N, C-alpha and C positions, 0 to 999 in steps of 0.2 A: 732979722738980720742973717742975712741969705754966708753959707758957708764959702769960704770966700781958700780959694786952691795958697795961701797964704798964711792963713789957717790953720791949714793939716802939717805947711812941712816946720814952724814956727815951733810947732805940738810936737811934734816929731825928732824933730833936735833936740829937743829941751828932754824929751824924754830919750830916748836914746842914742841919741850926739854924732856919731861919725859911723854907726851902726847903719843908720842911716846916707842915700846920699844920686846923688846921678838927676833928682829933680828937671822934669823935664813937662811941661805943659805940650797935647797933643790935639787939636781939635779942641774936643768937649773934654778929653783923655785926662787928669792928671795924673802922670808916671814918675815915679824910682825905684832905684835899686838899693833891697837890705840884703845882709848877709846871711845866709842859710841859716847860721844856727842861732840868727835872731826871729826869724820869717811865724812863729808863733807865735813868741810875746808881742808884735809890731802885728798882725793881724790881731789879736784877743784887745789889745789893745783899742784898733781901728774900734772895732765895733761897739767895744762897753764904754768907748767913751760919751760922756752925754751928751759934747760939743757935735761929734765928729758922727757917731750914730751911723756904721754904714755895715747894716744887718742883714746883706745878702751878695752872697759868692752867685757873681753870674759865673763865670767861667774858671776854671783850672785846668792848663796845659802843661806842652813840655815843648821845650826847642833846641836841638843836636848844632851846633858848631863847631865841626871837627880842627878850624883852623884856627881857635882860639890859644890863649895859651891854655896846659890841662883844667887851670884849677876854674876855669871859664869858657870848658867846651859844652858841657847843657844848661840850663838856666828854667827854673816853674815860671809861668809866667800867673797870674792870680790878678784878676777883675772883679772891683767892688763895688757895690753901686748903695746911695745911700738915698732909700727913697723919698725919706722929706723933705732933702733938696734937689730932689735929682741930679745928684752929684756923683761924680763916675771914675775909679783910682786903678789905677793897673801898678801893678808890684810886683818886680825882677828879680831872682832869690837866682843867678847864678852858682854851681858848683861844679866838683870837680870829673874832668872823666874818666879818671882813673876810678874813681868809687862813689861811683851814682847814685848820694843818699840826700835826704829831707826831712827832717820831723813833720809827724802830718798831722793834717789842720780836721779832721776826720774828727774828733773831738770837739769843735767850735764848729765849723756847719758841718752838719751832718749830710749835706746834700755832696763834699767833698768824698767822699765814699767811691763814686764809679768814677768821676772823675777823675782820683787818685788810682784808683788800678787802671782806669784806658792809658795814663800818663805810663803806670808799668809796663802796662802790654805794648805799646807802642814803643819805647823809650828803654825800657826798662831803667830805669829810675826809681833805684826803693826807697818808700817813702817811710820811714819810722813810727815806730808804732801804731801802724795801719793795720785795724781790726781782722781783717782780711784778705791780705793782699794776696788776688792771684789774678793771673790772665782771666779777661773778659770779655775775649772779643776775640780771639787769637788760636788754638789750637791747643791748650794746658802743653801736648809735646814739640811745641817750638821753642828751640833754644836758643832765636836770634829776635831781635829784637826787628820792624819794619818801616819804623819813622825816623833810626836811624841813618848818616847816612853812606854809611858802608855797604847797609844792604840794596843787592841791586833790586831795579828796576823791573827789570825781568825774569821770569825765570827760564831760562836755554831751555829745557827740556820737555816743555810740555809743545805735545802736539795735534791741543787736540784746538791751533787757532792758525789761524792765513793772514799771516804778520799785508799781504797788500787790497785787505777789508780794512783797516788803517790807513791807507794812506802813508806806509812806512819804507815800500821799495820804488824805485824811479820805473821802475817793469811797465810796459802797456800793458792790460790784457783785455 
């Protein structure tokens, strides 16, 4: 029997109650929100439940919403896949903009190690319990996080480029 989204929702409501909310079907992906403090429990449940079997972490990333209220300024998004039923889900965990941190899932999905490091590197989200949380793509000396909205789009001190070649001026040349 095919795994239906209503089964997923009912199981999550039964186990986690109000900690899981905002269920939504977006094309072929079922999505919902989870409180940040229960993310590891929810993901472990989705992976280990014999009917749900979400054994594959497709992606993990961060998003910055600076205009949201303080406790919802960052979101960590998890994409899981059940290969048996070819079912995909998206889990969102909103976290505070003042102290963006959430528990690691690298002990549940080893593949999240790199994804969490990348999210830390670009957004400054601290994954509590991560075995080696440090920059992975940017320089270690960097003090900012380039995917945050307050990060400037371009370096005003660059002298090695000419904006005319990128269509950024109205001057004819």
